[in-house]
C-alpha positions, 0 to 999 in steps of 0.5 A, spaced: 748 376 335 746 378 342 742 376 346 742 380 352 740 387 349 733 387 348 726 383 352 719 383 350 714 387 354 713 378 357 721 379 359 723 373 354 730 375 351 731 376 343 736 376 339 739 382 336 743 382 329 749 386 326 747 389 319 751 382 316 748 378 320 741 380 318 744 381 310 746 373 311 738 372 314 735 376 307 740 371 303 738 366 305 731 366 305 731 369 299 737 364 294 736 357 298 729 357 301 725 361 296 721 368 300 721 373 295 723 380 296 717 383 294 713 379 299 718 380 305 716 389 303 709 386 303 709 384 310 713 390 312 709 395 309 703 392 311 705 391 319 708 399 318 701 402 316 699 398 321 703 401 327 702 408 324 695 407 323 694 406 331 696 412 331 693 419 331 697 422 325 691 423 321 695 424 315 702 421 313 707 423 308 712 417 307 719 418 305 722 413 301 729 411 297 731 407 293 733 400 296 730 395 301 728 400 307 724 405 301 721 399 298 718 397 304 716 405 305 712 405 299 708 398 301 706 403 307 704 408 304 699 404 298 696 401 305 695 408 307 693 410 301 687 405 302 685 408 308 685 416 306 690 416 311 695 418 306 698 425 304 704 424 300 710 420 298 717 424 297 723 421 294 730 422 295 731 420 287 727 420 280 722 415 280 726 412 274 732 411 279 728 405 282 731 399 281 728 391 282 722 390 288 723 397 290 721 399 282 715 394 283 713 396 290 713 404 286 709 403 280 704 400 284 704 406 289 703 410 282 696 406 280 694 409 286 692 417 287 698 418 292 701 425 290 709 424 288 713 429 290 722 428 288 726 432 292 730 434 286 725 436 282 721 440 287 725 440 294 721 446 296 714 441 295 718 436 298 719 439 304 712 441 305 709 434 305 714 433 311 712 440 315 704 440 314 703 432 315 701 430 321 706 425 322 711 422 318 714 415 316 722 414 315 723 409 310 730 412 307 736 409 308 735 401 312 740 397 314 745 398 309 748 405 310 755 406 309 757 413 311 754 419 313 748 420 308 749 426 303 745 430 298 738 429 299 737 424 304 741 429 308 736 434 308 732 430 308 733 427 315 734 434 317 726 435 315 725 429 318 726 432 324 723 438 324 716 434 324 713 429 328 711 424 330 715 420 326 715 412 325 722 410 323 723 403 318 727 398 321 732 403 323 732 410 323 736 413 316 742 415 318 744 411 324 749 405 323 745 398 324 750 395 328 754 400 332 748 404 333 753 411 331 751 416 327 756 418 322 752 424 319 745 427 321 740 421 323 733 421 323 730 422 331 724 418 331 718 416 336 717 409 334 722 404 330 718 399 327 724 394 326 724 387 321 724 380 324 730 381 328 732 388 332 738 390 330 744 391 336 744 398 334 737 400 337 741 400 343 742 407 342 735 409 340 731 413 345 725 411 341 719 406 342 720 399 339 716 394 335 719 388 332 715 386 326 715 379 323 717 377 316 714 371 315 722 368 315 721 361 316 725 358 323 730 354 319 733 361 315 735 363 322 739 356 323 741 356 317 744 363 319 747 360 326 742 365 329 738 362 336 732 363 335 725 361 338 719 365 335 717 372 338 711 373 336 706 368 339 699 368 335 701 375 334 705 378 328 709 384 332 711 385 340 715 391 344 721 391 346 725 394 351 732 395 352 736 390 358 738 395 363 
């Protein structure tokens, strides 16, 4: 945890957390407080959708992985579909490979008229869905990244970097949430919508950073020994700037 990396637009410091610290916050929220994973994905997806709906992009493609980050992206896709702003959803694995809360979110998207494209079955169509979109949502890999992206994930990262503008959820896919390093390919977004607290690795991104509220109670941060004062005030998101 580091309180000297980012400030809000009002000049207030905000703690930045490492990937293990964020994992502990999530664990306490779910296991000790009872905040549901699907519930947090809903908050993430709604605020992500709100951020991209404020852009000039009319038709957006969501690229979603199979973990928690992908689940948030799929929730976002559902909100975009409801507003007729969704171009397509690109999956990095077969739908049957999605598990847990991410599978729940995928099932909800499947109930809409969204076009779902799997890289394994139709890689050319997946690339086309990204390249022909007005904007791309990167919800491929979150803070649980281990090593360099490989296979379809690496190919999707490369394709997203040829498109734009790109909005990444929590951290740009391929970037280590703690160190900011990229062992292989990494997305270079225009905006990063980070969740609950900024990650220490975001100091290396050149994108704008928007931190959004997941509704995690202050007692969770206290239990995780993270000094916390609500940075959101009456809003659900706050712009951040790196400390020089």
